[in-house]
C-alpha positions in Angstrom: 7.6 -16.4 -3.0 9.5 -19.7 -2.9 10.1 -22.0 -5.8 7.3 -24.4 -6.7 7.3 -27.8 -8.6 6.5 -25.8 -11.7 9.7 -23.9 -11.3 11.8 -27.0 -11.0 10.1 -28.7 -13.9 10.7 -25.6 -16.0 14.3 -25.5 -15.0 14.7 -29.1 -16.0 13.2 -28.3 -19.4 15.8 -25.5 -19.9 18.6 -27.8 -19.0 17.3 -30.4 -21.3 16.9 -28.1 -24.3 20.3 -26.5 -23.8 21.9 -29.9 -23.4 20.3 -31.3 -26.6 21.4 -28.1 -28.5 25.0 -28.5 -27.4 24.8 -32.2 -28.5 23.8 -31.0 -32.0 20.5 -32.8 -32.0 17.0 -31.5 -32.9 15.4 -29.9 -29.9 11.7 -29.8 -31.1 10.7 -32.9 -29.2 12.3 -31.9 -25.9 10.7 -28.4 -26.3 7.2 -29.8 -26.9 7.5 -32.3 -24.0 8.8 -29.7 -21.6 6.1 -27.3 -22.6 3.3 -29.9 -22.0 4.8 -31.1 -18.6 5.4 -27.5 -17.4 1.9 -26.3 -18.2 0.4 -29.5 -16.7 2.3 -28.9 -13.4 1.4 -25.2 -13.4 -2.3 -25.8 -13.9 -2.8 -29.3 -12.6 -4.6 -30.2 -15.8 -3.1 -32.6 -18.3 -5.5 -31.4 -20.9 -4.3 -27.9 -20.4 -0.8 -29.2 -20.8 -1.6 -30.7 -24.2 -3.4 -27.4 -25.2 -0.3 -25.5 -24.2 1.8 -27.2 -26.9 -0.4 -25.5 -29.6 -1.0 -22.2 -27.7 2.7 -21.7 -27.0 3.7 -22.3 -30.6 0.9 -20.0 -31.7 2.0 -17.3 -29.3 5.6 -17.5 -30.5 4.4 -17.4 -34.1 2.3 -14.2 -33.4 5.3 -12.6 -31.7 7.8 -13.5 -34.4 5.8 -13.2 -37.6 7.0 -9.8 -38.3 10.5 -11.3 -38.6 9.2 -14.0 -40.9 7.5 -11.5 -43.1 10.7 -9.4 -43.5 12.6 -12.6 -44.5 9.9 -13.4 -47.0 9.9 -9.9 -48.6 13.8 -9.8 -48.9 13.7 -13.4 -50.4 11.1 -12.3 -52.9 13.2 -9.3 -53.8 16.2 -11.5 -54.4 14.1 -13.8 -56.5 12.8 -11.2 -58.9 16.3 -9.7 -59.2 17.7 -13.1 -59.9 15.0 -13.6 -62.7 16.6 -10.8 -64.6 20.2 -11.3 -63.4 20.1 -7.9 -61.8 21.6 -9.5 -58.6 24.8 -10.2 -60.4 25.1 -6.7 -61.7 24.1 -5.2 -58.4 27.1 -6.7 -56.6 29.6 -5.7 -59.3 30.5 -2.3 -57.7 31.4 -4.0 -54.4 34.1 -6.0 -56.1 36.5 -3.2 -55.7 36.1 -3.3 -51.9 35.2 -7.0 -51.5 38.1 -8.5 -53.3 38.1 -11.6 -51.3 36.7 -13.4 -48.3 38.7 -11.4 -45.7 37.6 -8.0 -47.1 34.1 -9.2 -47.4 34.1 -10.3 -43.7 35.5 -6.9 -42.6 33.0 -4.9 -44.8 30.0 -6.8 -43.4 31.1 -6.3 -39.9 31.9 -2.6 -40.2 28.7 -1.8 -42.1 26.5 -4.0 -39.9 27.9 -2.4 -36.8 27.5 1.2 -38.1 23.9 0.8 -39.4 22.7 -1.2 -36.4 24.2 1.3 -34.0 21.8 4.0 -35.4 18.7 2.1 -36.4 18.8 -1.2 -34.5 19.6 -4.6 -36.1 16.1 -5.7 -37.2 15.7 -3.1 -40.0 19.4 -3.0 -40.6 20.0 -6.7 -41.4 17.6 -6.8 -44.4 19.4 -3.8 -45.9 22.7 -5.6 -45.7 21.2 -8.9 -46.8 19.7 -7.4 -49.9 22.9 -5.7 -51.1 26.1 -6.6 -49.4 25.5 -10.4 -48.6 25.4 -11.4 -52.3 28.5 -9.5 -53.0 30.3 -11.0 -50.0 29.2 -14.5 -51.1 30.5 -13.8 -54.6 33.8 -12.7 -53.0 34.3 -16.1 -51.5 32.9 -15.6 -48.0 30.9 -18.6 -46.9 27.2 -17.9 -46.1 27.8 -19.0 -42.4 30.8 -16.5 -42.2 28.6 -13.7 -43.5 25.9 -14.6 -41.0 28.4 -14.6 -38.1 29.9 -11.3 -39.1 26.5 -9.6 -39.3 25.2 -11.2 -36.1 28.2 -10.4 -33.9 28.8 -6.9 -35.2 25.1 -5.8 -35.4 22.9 -8.0 -33.1 25.7 -8.3 -30.5 28.2 -5.5 -30.5 25.9 -2.6 -31.6 22.7 -3.6 -29.8 24.5 -4.6 -26.5 25.8 -1.1 -26.1 22.8 0.8 -27.7 25.0 3.8 -27.4 23.0 6.1 -29.8 19.4 5.4 -28.8 20.3 4.4 -25.2 17.2 2.5 -24.5 19.0 -0.4 -22.9 21.4 1.7 -20.8 18.4 3.7 -19.6 16.6 0.6 -18.5 19.6 -0.7 -16.7 20.5 2.6 -15.1 17.0 3.2 -13.8 16.9 -0.1 -12.0 20.4 0.2 -10.8 19.9 3.8 -9.4 22.6 5.3 -11.5 22.9 7.5 -14.5 22.2 6.3 -18.0 25.4 7.9 -19.4 27.6 6.0 -17.0 26.0 2.7 -17.9 26.2 3.6 -21.6 29.9 4.4 -21.4 30.7 1.2 -19.6 28.5 -0.8 -22.0 30.3 0.7 -25.0 33.7 -0.4 -23.8 32.5 -3.8 -22.8 30.6 -4.3 -26.1 33.7 -3.4 -28.1 35.9 -5.8 -26.3 33.4 -8.6 -26.6 32.8 -7.9 -30.3 36.3 -7.6 -31.3 37.4 -10.8 -29.5 34.4 -12.7 -31.0 35.1 -11.4 -34.5 38.8 -12.3 -34.3 38.1 -15.8 -33.2 35.4 -16.1 -35.9 37.9 -15.0 -38.5 40.4 -17.6 -37.4 37.8 -20.2 -37.6 36.8 -19.2 -41.1 40.3 -19.1 -42.5 40.0 -22.6 -44.1 36.6 -22.0 -45.6 37.3 -19.0 -47.6 37.2 -19.4 -51.5 38.3 -17.5 -54.5 35.9 -14.9 -55.8 33.5 -16.3 -58.4 30.0 -15.7 -59.6 29.4 -19.5 -59.2 29.3 -19.0 -55.4 26.5 -16.6 -55.7 24.5 -18.8 -58.1 24.9 -21.8 -55.9 23.9 -19.8 -52.8 20.7 -18.5 -54.4 19.6 -21.6 -56.2 20.8 -24.1 -53.5 18.3 -23.0 -50.9 15.3 -21.7 -52.8 15.2 -24.7 -55.2 16.3 -27.3 -52.7 14.6 -30.6 -53.3 12.7 -32.4 -50.5 13.9 -36.0 -49.6 10.8 -37.4 -51.2 11.3 -35.5 -54.5 14.9 -36.3 -54.5 14.1 -40.0 -54.3 11.4 -39.7 -57.0 13.9 -37.9 -59.2 16.5 -40.7 -58.9 13.8 -43.3 -59.8 12.7 -41.3 -62.9 16.3 -40.7 -64.0 17.1 -44.4 -63.5 14.0 -45.5 -65.5 14.5 -43.0 -68.3 18.3 -42.9 -68.3 18.2 -39.2 -68.4 20.9 -37.0 -66.8 20.0 -35.5 -63.4 21.1 -32.2 -64.6 18.1 -31.7 -66.8 15.8 -32.3 -63.8 17.8 -29.8 -61.7 17.2 -27.3 -64.4 13.5 -27.7 -64.2 13.6 -27.5 -60.5 15.0 -24.1 -60.4 12.6 -22.8 -63.1 15.3 -22.9 -65.9 14.6 -24.6 -69.3 17.1 -25.7 -71.8 17.2 -23.8 -75.1 17.1 -25.3 -78.6 19.6 -27.9 -79.7 23.1 -26.4 -79.8 22.1 -23.4 -77.5 23.4 -23.8 -74.0 22.0 -20.5 -72.7 19.5 -20.9 -69.9 16.1 -19.4 -70.2 13.9 -18.6 -67.2 10.1 -19.0 -67.5 8.0 -15.9 -67.8 6.1 -16.5 -64.6 9.2 -16.2 -62.5 7.7 -18.1 -59.5 8.2 -21.5 -58.3 7.3 -23.5 -55.2 10.7 -23.1 -53.6 11.0 -26.8 -52.9 10.9 -28.5 -56.2 9.1 -29.0 -59.5 7.7 -26.6 -62.1 6.7 -23.0 -61.4 3.8 -22.5 -58.9 1.9 -20.5 -61.5 2.1 -22.0 -65.1 2.7 -19.9 -68.1 -0.1 -18.8 -70.4 -0.4 -21.4 -73.3 1.9 -20.5 -76.1 3.8 -17.7 -74.2 7.4 -17.6 -75.1 10.1 -18.0 -72.4 11.9 -14.9 -71.4 15.5 -14.8 -72.7 17.7 -13.4 -69.9 20.2 -12.3 -72.5 17.8 -10.4 -74.7 18.5 -6.6 -75.0 15.3 -5.6 -73.1 16.1 -7.9 -70.1 19.8 -6.6 -70.1 18.5 -3.1 -70.0 16.2 -3.9 -67.1 18.9 -5.7 -65.3 21.2 -2.6 -65.5 18.3 -0.3 -64.3 17.3 -2.4 -61.3 20.9 -3.1 -60.3 21.2 0.7 -59.8 17.7 1.3 -58.5 17.6 -1.2 -55.7 20.7 0.1 -53.8 19.7 3.6 -54.5 16.2 3.1 -53.0 17.7 1.5 -49.8 20.3 4.3 -49.6 17.6 6.9 -49.9 15.7 5.1 -47.2 18.7 5.2 -44.9 19.1 8.9 -45.5 15.4 9.4 -44.7 15.8 7.5 -41.5 18.9 9.5 -40.5 17.1 12.7 -41.1 14.3 11.6 -38.8 16.9 10.6 -36.2 19.0 13.7 -36.2 16.7 16.5 -37.5 13.2 17.6 -37.3 12.7 17.6 -41.1 10.9 14.3 -41.2 9.2 12.1 -38.6 11.5 9.8 -36.6 11.3 6.1 -37.7 12.9 3.6 -35.4 12.4 0.0 -34.2 9.4 -1.8 -35.6 8.4 1.2 -37.8 11.8 1.0 -39.5 11.5 -2.7 -40.1 8.1 -2.2 -41.6 9.6 0.4 -43.9 12.2 -2.0 -45.1 9.8 -4.8 -45.7 7.3 -2.5 -47.5 10.0 -1.0 -49.7 11.2 -4.5 -50.7 7.6 -5.5 -51.6 7.1 -2.3 -53.7 10.4 -3.1 -55.6 9.2 -6.7 -56.2 6.0 -5.4 -57.8 7.6 -2.8 -60.0 10.4 -5.2 -61.1 8.0 -8.1 -61.9 5.8 -5.7 -63.9 8.8 -4.4 -65.9 10.0 -7.9 -66.6 6.9 -9.8 -67.2 4.4 -7.2 -68.1 1.4 -6.1 -66.0 -0.7 -9.1 -66.8 1.8 -11.8 -66.0 3.1 -9.8 -63.1 -0.2 -10.7 -61.3 1.1 -14.3 -61.1 4.8 -13.8 -61.0 4.6 -11.5 -58.0 2.5 -14.1 -56.2 5.1 -16.8 -57.1 8.0 -14.6 -55.7 6.1 -13.8 -52.4 5.1 -17.5 -52.0 8.7 -18.5 -52.4 9.7 -16.0 -49.8 7.1 -17.2 -47.3 7.9 -20.9 -48.0 11.5 -20.3 -47.4 11.0 -18.3 -44.3 8.8 -20.9 -42.7 10.9 -23.9 -43.9 14.1 -22.4 -42.6 12.8 -20.6 -39.5 9.7 -22.5 -38.5 11.6 -24.9 -36.4 12.2 -22.4 -33.7 8.5 -21.8 -32.9 8.1 -24.7 -30.5 11.3 -23.8 -28.8 10.4 -20.1 -28.5 6.9 -21.3 -27.2 8.5 -23.1 -24.2 10.6 -20.0 -23.3 7.6 -17.7 -23.6 5.9 -19.9 -21.1 8.4 -18.9 -18.6 7.6 -15.2 -19.3 4.8 -13.7 -17.1 3.8 -11.4 -20.1 2.9 -14.5 -22.2 2.3 -17.4 -19.8 -1.3 -16.2 -19.0 -2.2 -16.3 -22.7 -0.7 -19.7 -23.2 -2.3 -21.2 -20.1 -5.7 -19.7 -21.0 -5.9 -17.3 -18.1 -8.8 -15.1 -19.5 -10.0 -13.8 -16.2 -7.0 -11.6 -15.4 -5.3 -14.1 -13.2 -1.7 -13.1 -13.0 0.7 -15.9 -14.4 4.0 -16.5 -12.7 7.3 -15.6 -14.3 9.1 -18.8 -13.9 12.4 -17.8 -15.6 12.6 -14.5 -13.6 11.9 -16.3 -10.4 14.6 -18.9 -11.0 17.1 -16.2 -11.8 16.2 -14.1 -8.7 16.5 -17.2 -6.6 19.9 -18.1 -7.9 21.2 -14.5 -7.4 21.0 -14.9 -3.6 23.6 -17.6 -3.7 26.4 -15.5 -5.4 29.4 -15.1 -3.2 30.3 -11.5 -2.4 33.6 -11.3 -4.4 34.0 -8.6 -7.1 35.1 -11.0 -9.8 32.6 -13.7 -8.9 29.8 -11.2 -8.7 30.6 -9.9 -12.2 30.6 -13.4 -13.6 27.4 -14.2 -11.6 25.8 -11.1 -13.2 26.9 -12.2 -16.6 25.3 -15.7 -16.1 22.1 -14.1 -14.8 21.9 -11.8 -17.8 22.4 -14.7 -20.2 19.8 -16.7 -18.4 17.3 -13.7 -18.7 18.1 -13.6 -22.4 17.0 -17.2 -22.9 13.4 -16.2 -23.6 14.6 -14.4 -26.7 14.2 -10.8 -25.7 17.5 -9.1 -24.8 15.8 -6.1 -23.0 13.3 -7.9 -20.8 15.9 -8.9 -18.4 17.5 -5.5 -17.9 15.4 -4.3 -15.0 16.3 -7.4 -13.0 20.1 -7.2 -13.8 20.0 -3.5 -13.1 18.3 -3.9 -9.7 20.8 -6.7 -8.7 23.7 -4.5 -9.9 22.4 -1.6 -7.7 22.1 -3.9 -4.7 25.3 -6.0 -5.0 27.8 -3.5 -6.4 28.4 -1.3 -3.4 28.8 -4.4 -1.1 31.6 -5.9 -3.2 33.4 -2.7 -4.3 32.3 -2.8 -7.9 30.6 0.2 -9.6 26.9 -0.3 -10.0 27.2 1.1 -13.5 29.9 -1.4 -14.6 27.9 -4.3 -13.0 24.7 -3.2 -14.7 26.6 -3.1 -18.0 27.9 -6.6 -17.4 24.4 -7.8 -17.0 23.3 -5.9 -20.1 26.1 -7.7 -22.1 24.8 -11.1 -21.0 21.2 -10.3 -21.7 21.5 -8.8 -25.0 24.3 -10.9 -26.5 22.2 -13.9 -25.6 18.6 -12.8 -26.2 19.1 -9.8 -28.4 20.0 -12.1 -31.3 23.3 -13.9 -31.2 23.2 -16.9 -28.9 19.4 -17.7 -28.9 18.0 -19.0 -32.1 14.4 -17.9 -31.3 15.3 -14.2 -31.3 16.0 -11.7 -34.0 18.8 -13.9 -35.0 16.1 -15.3 -37.3 16.5 -12.3 -39.5 20.2 -12.8 -39.9 19.8 -16.5 -40.7 17.0 -15.8 -43.1 18.9 -13.2 -45.2 22.1 -15.2 -45.4 20.1 -18.5 -45.9 21.8 -20.6 -43.2 20.1 -22.8 -40.5 19.4 -20.5 -37.5 20.2 -23.3 -34.9 23.5 -23.9 -36.6 24.3 -20.2 -36.6 23.6 -19.8 -32.9 25.8 -22.9 -32.2 28.6 -21.5 -34.3 28.5 -18.1 -32.6 28.6 -19.7 -29.1 32.3 -20.1 -28.5 33.5 -16.8 -30.1 30.9 -14.8 -28.2 31.3 -16.6 -24.9 35.1 -16.0 -25.2 34.4 -12.3 -25.8 32.0 -12.0 -22.9 34.6 -13.7 -20.6 37.2 -11.2 -21.6 35.0 -8.2 -21.2 33.8 -9.4 -17.8 37.3 -9.8 -16.6 38.0 -6.3 -17.8 35.0 -5.0 -15.9 35.9 -6.7 -12.7 39.6 -5.5 -12.7 39.4 -2.1 -14.5 36.0 -0.4 -14.4 
C-alpha cells in the first residue's frame, strides 16, 4: 500500500517533535497538535481529531501506569526511610566501595548491567534506585550521572543484547531466517562496544560535575525534589517573608515537614504523620491534637533506623536470590518481566507499611502510609506526566493502539503509520555494505520511536534477511545492528516515553533532560558498533 496524506502528516509530526526536543523546548504543544491533525486526516473528522488528543494520552497512561506505580512505591519507600534516617545508615556500607564519584559511577554501571542482563531493566532499576543510588549521590556523583550510568548499562547495553533470556535475538532471528544464537552472539559484541563507548564519553562529560563525598548531597537530593515548591507557593512565601521579616529558612523547614526545636535546640524533628503533599506546605495528614513530634535522635528511632537500614537491603537481596532460583532452577516458579516488576513494587509497599507502623504506631500509620504513597504518586506524575501526550502521539502510529485511539470499535484494522514509513524508506537504501548497515541502524531507531524496543524487531529482522545476502553482509550481523538501533532508542535510553521513565523516577531527574543527555554518547557508541559490524562481522 502506498503512503497516504496521513502518513506524511504523521512524518511531519515526528520531525517537528524531534526538532523541538533537540532545540531544548517543551514538546507537549507540538505533540498535541500533531496528534489532533494526524487523527483528523486519518478519519476525515475534526471532532475525532480533538477526541484523539484525550484518547491518545489516556492510552499512553494505561500502558505506562505500571511504570508510574513502581516509581511511586520506591519514592514512598525512600520517604519512610528518610523519616527515621535509615536511608543515611543504609548507604554507609557502600562507602567502602563508593569512595567518590568515579567509583560510584563504575559500581552503578556494573551492577546495573549485571542485574538487568538476568532480570531485564524494569524490575532491576528500582532495586538499584532504592539502595545504590542514594549511596552514589552521597559519594559525590550527580543524580544525572547516576541516571545515565544506569540507563546506558541496563536499559541499553544489557537489554540490547538480551543475551540471557534471548527474547530479542529470537524475534530478530526468526524474521531474518537465521539462528537465534548467531544473532545473540553478534548483538552481545555490538552492545558491549556501544555501551563502553557511551559510558566512557559520559564519564568524560561528568568529570567537572563530580563532588566530594558528603551526606549533604543525599539530603539535598531527597528534599530538593519531594519538597520542591511550586512557583505560586514560592511567590507567596516571598511575600509572607517580606511582610513578617522572617527568615526563609523557617518556611523551608515547614515545607519539608521539619519543625524547629525549642530555643537553643537546633536538632530537627519530623512530624509524626510523616506524609506531606510533596509540593509544599504542611503535612497532607495533620497530627492528632496534642501528639508530640517524633525526635529522630531518640533511642527508639535510632534502633529502628539501624534495623531497617539492614532489613531493606536484605529483603531486596533475598528477592534477587528468589528470582535467580526461578531463573536457573526448578525450585521456585520463574518470575520475569512484568511479574518481576510487580514483585519489586509490592515488596516496596510492604516495607513502607511495616516501617511506618514501627515508627508511628499502628494507629498513626494509617495516615502516614497514605501520606508517603501520596507523595510517591504526586512525584511520579509531576516528574513523568509530561511524557503522556508525547507517547500518545507515537502510539497513534502503532497499529496495535491506533484503533483504540481513533475509536474503531467494529474491528476495523488501523494502519501502522510508523511501520509503513520505515518500510517505504527501506526501499531507497543503496546496496552497499556500510550504507546498508547504517540504514538498518536508522530504521531500527525509527522503529524505537514509539517507545517499545521490541516491536520493531520483526521488521528489522525481515529487512536484514532480505538485504544481507545481496550486499555481502551476514544477515545475523545486520539483524543485530537493527536490534541495537531499536532497543537503544525505544528500549529505554533515547526515547523519554519508554521505560527510561523508571530510571528518571528513581534518580529524580527530568526524563526529557535525561534522554537528551544520553543522545550524544549513545549515538557515538552506535556509530562505532555499526562500523565494526560492517567491517568485521
